[in-house]
C-alpha positions as CSV (number, residue, x, y, z in Angstrom):
1,M,15.0,14.1,4.5
2,A,11.5,15.5,4.8
3,N,10.8,18.9,6.3
4,Q,7.5,19.5,8.0
5,G,6.3,23.0,8.4
6,S,3.0,21.9,10.1
7,D,1.1,18.7,10.5
8,L,-1.3,19.6,7.6
9,A,1.3,21.2,5.3
10,P,4.3,18.9,5.1
11,V,7.1,19.6,2.6
12,Y,9.2,16.9,1.2
13,S,12.4,16.9,-0.9
14,P,12.2,15.7,-4.5
15,P,13.2,12.0,-5.1
16,R,16.8,11.4,-6.0
17,G,19.1,8.4,-6.3
18,S,18.8,5.1,-8.1
19,P,16.3,3.5,-7.6
20,L,14.5,6.9,-7.7
21,G,13.6,8.0,-4.2
22,S,16.4,6.1,-2.4
23,N,18.7,7.6,0.1
24,P,21.5,6.0,2.2
25,T,19.1,4.6,4.8
26,W,16.9,3.2,2.1
27,K,19.8,1.5,0.4
28,A,21.1,0.2,3.7
29,G,17.7,-1.2,4.6
30,A,17.2,-2.7,1.1
31,G,20.7,-4.2,1.4
32,V,19.6,-6.2,4.5
33,V,15.9,-6.9,3.7
34,I,16.1,-8.0,0.1
35,P,18.7,-10.7,0.7
36,L,16.5,-12.0,3.6
37,L,13.4,-12.0,1.4
38,N,15.4,-13.9,-1.2
39,L,16.3,-16.6,1.3
40,I,12.6,-17.3,2.1
41,S,10.8,-16.4,-1.1
42,K,11.0,-16.6,-4.9
43,S,9.9,-13.4,-6.7
44,H,7.7,-13.5,-9.7
45,W,7.1,-10.0,-11.1
46,L,4.6,-9.2,-13.8
47,G,3.6,-5.9,-15.6
48,E,6.8,-4.1,-14.7
49,E,6.5,-2.1,-17.8
50,N,3.5,-0.3,-16.3
51,I,5.7,1.3,-13.5
52,P,6.5,4.9,-14.5
53,P,10.3,5.4,-14.3
54,S,9.9,8.9,-12.9
55,G,7.3,11.4,-11.8
56,P,4.6,11.2,-9.1
57,M,2.6,8.0,-9.0
58,I,0.4,6.0,-6.7
59,A,0.8,2.2,-6.5
60,A,-2.3,0.6,-5.0
61,C,-2.4,-3.0,-3.9
62,N,-4.4,-5.5,-2.0
63,H,-3.4,-6.3,1.6
64,I,-3.3,-9.9,3.0
65,S,-0.3,-10.2,5.4
66,Y,2.1,-8.1,7.5
67,V,4.8,-9.1,5.0
68,D,3.1,-7.3,2.2
69,P,4.9,-3.9,2.5
70,L,8.3,-5.6,2.3
71,I,7.4,-7.6,-0.8
72,F,5.7,-4.7,-2.5
73,A,8.6,-2.4,-1.7
74,K,11.0,-4.9,-3.1
75,F,8.9,-5.2,-6.3
76,L,8.9,-1.4,-6.8
77,Y,12.5,-1.1,-5.8
78,N,13.6,-3.7,-8.3
79,N,11.6,-1.7,-10.9
80,G,13.3,1.6,-10.3
81,R,11.2,3.3,-7.5
82,A,11.9,3.6,-3.8
83,V,8.3,3.7,-2.4
84,R,6.9,5.9,0.4
85,F,4.3,4.5,2.7
86,L,2.1,6.2,5.3
87,G,2.7,3.7,8.1
88,K,0.8,3.1,11.3
89,A,2.3,5.1,14.1
90,S,3.0,2.2,16.4
91,L,5.7,0.9,14.2
92,F,7.6,4.2,14.4
93,R,7.7,3.9,18.2
94,L,9.7,0.7,18.0
95,P,13.4,1.5,18.9
96,L,15.3,0.4,15.8
97,V,12.5,0.0,13.3
98,G,11.1,3.4,14.0
99,W,14.5,5.0,13.4
100,V,14.9,3.2,10.0
101,L,11.4,4.1,8.9
102,R,11.9,7.8,9.7
103,H,15.3,8.0,8.0
104,A,13.9,6.2,5.0
105,E,11.4,9.1,4.8
106,Q,8.3,7.1,5.6
107,V,5.6,8.9,7.6
108,P,3.7,7.8,10.7
109,V,0.0,8.2,10.8
110,E,-2.3,7.5,13.7
111,R,-5.3,5.4,12.7
112,E,-8.9,5.6,13.9
113,V,-8.4,9.0,15.6
114,K,-10.1,12.3,14.8
115,G,-8.4,14.1,11.9
116,A,-6.3,11.1,10.9
117,G,-7.7,10.9,7.4
118,L,-7.1,14.6,6.7
119,L,-3.5,14.3,8.0
120,A,-2.8,11.2,6.0
121,L,-4.2,12.9,2.9
122,A,-2.0,16.0,3.4
123,H,1.1,13.8,3.8
124,A,0.2,11.8,0.7
125,I,-0.4,15.0,-1.4
126,A,3.0,16.4,-0.2
127,F,4.8,13.2,-1.3
128,L,3.2,13.3,-4.8
129,K,3.8,17.0,-5.3
130,A,7.5,16.3,-4.7
131,G,7.4,13.6,-7.3
132,H,7.5,10.4,-5.3
133,C,6.0,6.9,-5.7
134,L,3.4,6.5,-3.0
135,G,2.3,3.0,-1.9
136,V,-1.3,2.6,-0.8
137,Y,-3.4,-0.2,0.6
138,P,-6.9,1.1,-0.1
139,E,-8.6,-1.4,2.3
140,G,-6.7,0.3,5.2
141,T,-6.0,-3.0,6.9
142,L,-5.6,-6.7,6.2
143,T,-8.7,-8.0,4.3
144,R,-11.4,-9.6,6.4
145,D,-12.5,-11.9,3.6
146,E,-12.1,-15.5,4.6
147,E,-10.6,-16.4,1.2
148,R,-8.4,-13.3,1.2
149,W,-10.0,-11.5,-1.7
150,P,-10.1,-7.7,-1.6
151,M,-12.9,-6.3,0.5
152,V,-14.8,-3.0,0.2
153,A,-12.2,-0.3,0.7
154,K,-12.0,3.2,2.2
155,T,-12.4,6.1,-0.1
156,G,-8.9,7.7,0.6
157,L,-7.4,6.4,-2.6
158,A,-10.1,7.8,-4.8
159,R,-10.0,11.2,-3.1
160,L,-6.2,11.3,-3.5
161,A,-6.4,10.2,-7.2
162,V,-9.1,12.8,-8.1
163,T,-7.4,15.6,-6.1
164,T,-3.9,15.1,-7.5
165,K,-4.6,13.6,-10.9
166,V,-1.4,11.6,-10.8
167,P,-1.1,8.1,-12.4
168,V,-2.6,5.3,-10.3
169,I,-1.2,1.9,-11.0
170,P,-3.3,-1.0,-9.7
171,C,-1.3,-3.9,-8.3
172,A,-2.0,-7.3,-6.8
173,Q,0.1,-9.6,-4.8
174,W,-0.3,-13.3,-3.7
175,G,1.8,-15.7,-1.7
176,A,2.7,-13.6,1.3
177,T,0.3,-15.5,3.6
178,E,2.3,-18.6,3.0
179,I,5.2,-16.8,4.6
180,L,3.2,-15.2,7.4
181,P,-0.5,-15.8,7.9
182,P,-2.7,-12.8,8.8
183,Y,-1.7,-11.6,12.2
184,G,0.8,-14.5,12.5
185,K,4.1,-14.0,14.4
186,R,6.3,-16.9,13.1
187,P,7.3,-16.7,9.4
188,K,7.8,-19.9,7.4
189,I,11.5,-19.9,6.4
190,W,11.7,-23.1,4.3
191,P,10.9,-24.2,1.7
192,R,11.0,-20.9,-0.2
193,T,7.6,-19.5,-1.0
194,K,6.7,-18.1,-4.5
195,V,5.4,-14.6,-4.2
196,T,3.8,-12.9,-7.2
197,V,3.2,-9.2,-7.7
198,I,1.6,-7.8,-10.8
199,A,1.2,-4.2,-11.9
200,G,-1.6,-3.2,-14.3
201,K,-2.1,-0.2,-16.6
202,P,-2.9,3.2,-15.1
203,L,-6.5,3.7,-13.9
204,D,-8.7,6.5,-15.4
205,F,-10.3,8.5,-12.6
206,S,-11.3,11.4,-15.0
207,P,-15.1,10.6,-14.7
208,W,-14.8,11.7,-11.0
209,Y,-12.6,14.8,-11.4
210,G,-14.0,17.6,-9.3
211,K,-16.1,15.3,-7.2
212,E,-13.8,14.7,-4.4
213,D,-16.3,16.1,-1.9
214,D,-19.1,13.9,-3.2
215,H,-19.2,10.8,-1.0
216,E,-21.2,8.7,-3.3
217,A,-18.9,9.5,-6.3
218,M,-15.9,8.6,-4.2
219,V,-17.5,5.3,-3.2
220,E,-18.1,4.6,-6.9
221,A,-14.5,5.5,-7.8
222,T,-13.2,3.3,-5.0
223,A,-15.2,0.3,-6.3
224,Y,-13.7,1.0,-9.8
225,A,-10.2,0.8,-8.4
226,M,-10.8,-2.2,-6.3
227,A,-12.4,-4.1,-9.2
228,A,-9.2,-3.5,-11.2
229,I,-7.0,-4.8,-8.3
230,T,-9.3,-7.8,-7.9
231,K,-9.1,-8.6,-11.6
232,L,-5.3,-8.6,-11.4
233,L,-5.5,-10.9,-8.3
234,E,-7.8,-13.3,-10.3
235,E,-5.1,-13.5,-12.9
236,I,-2.3,-14.5,-10.6
237,R,-4.5,-16.8,-8.5
238,D,-6.1,-18.3,-11.6
239,E,-9.5,-18.3,-10.1
240,K,-12.6,-16.1,-9.9
241,A,-13.4,-13.8,-7.0
242,P,-16.8,-14.2,-5.4
243,S,-19.5,-12.0,-6.7
244,Q,-20.4,-10.8,-3.2
245,I,-17.6,-8.5,-2.0
246,F,-17.0,-8.6,1.8
247,D,-18.1,-5.3,3.3
248,P,-16.4,-4.7,6.8
249,H,-19.0,-1.9,7.4
250,L,-21.7,-4.5,7.6
251,S,-19.8,-6.9,9.9
252,D,-19.1,-6.9,13.6
253,F,-15.4,-7.1,13.0
254,P,-13.3,-4.2,14.3
255,R,-12.3,-1.9,11.5
256,T,-8.5,-2.3,12.2
257,G,-6.4,-4.7,14.3
258,N,-6.6,-8.4,14.7
259,F,-10.2,-9.2,13.8
260,K,-9.7,-12.9,14.8
261,K,-9.2,-11.9,18.5
262,R,-11.9,-9.2,19.0
263,R,-15.2,-7.9,17.5
264,R,-16.9,-4.6,17.9
265,G,-18.5,-4.5,21.3
């Protein structure tokens, strides 16, 4: 279980168990969630050979549905890694769900508040220093693109990759929105939905080493990472992404939350 000396200097235990990083709560949760996912979905895994069997790593993926973390965690778990996520704090306040998340060594992070980015970065670095697999959604929220292609992402992944220099594995997933549409509340149970996750080869962030405080460089590195994720998504969707990438900064959609219900006022 994680120890936390201070909010900005968390300390985490090295990953153990099989899959690497699992603990009794992780295994119990997987024992419930994976059979449920198997009842409503058919898994199609690609690129498993690109997942490092040990050592720190970042798995970065596109975000299209609230079901994504369960499917992505199953993919990584099936391939030897019990992932760690930085989850939105509201989930940790739910009575049973919050208890499970904390005991599975996930970490709550408040979004869109002062200092949230620095705190999330500190937690992420601590996970990686301990040797964990960290799951990241660079967009920070469900994509606002109407066709569910990746949108312009935040620079957190690039800063983390350049600071830690650990392997970053680009991933893409598709099919989750057939189970639960964006911001939907009623999952489709039957017939079973095919969900695909693909992992690509590690990204090379070396051109940006030492530039973590250069905003323009981090924007460039972020675009590089998202281009790799989008290319993998093109492969599993068997279609081309639009040349114009949706930029949430240029829209009147709220940065987080259900953009279908409210806009920036």
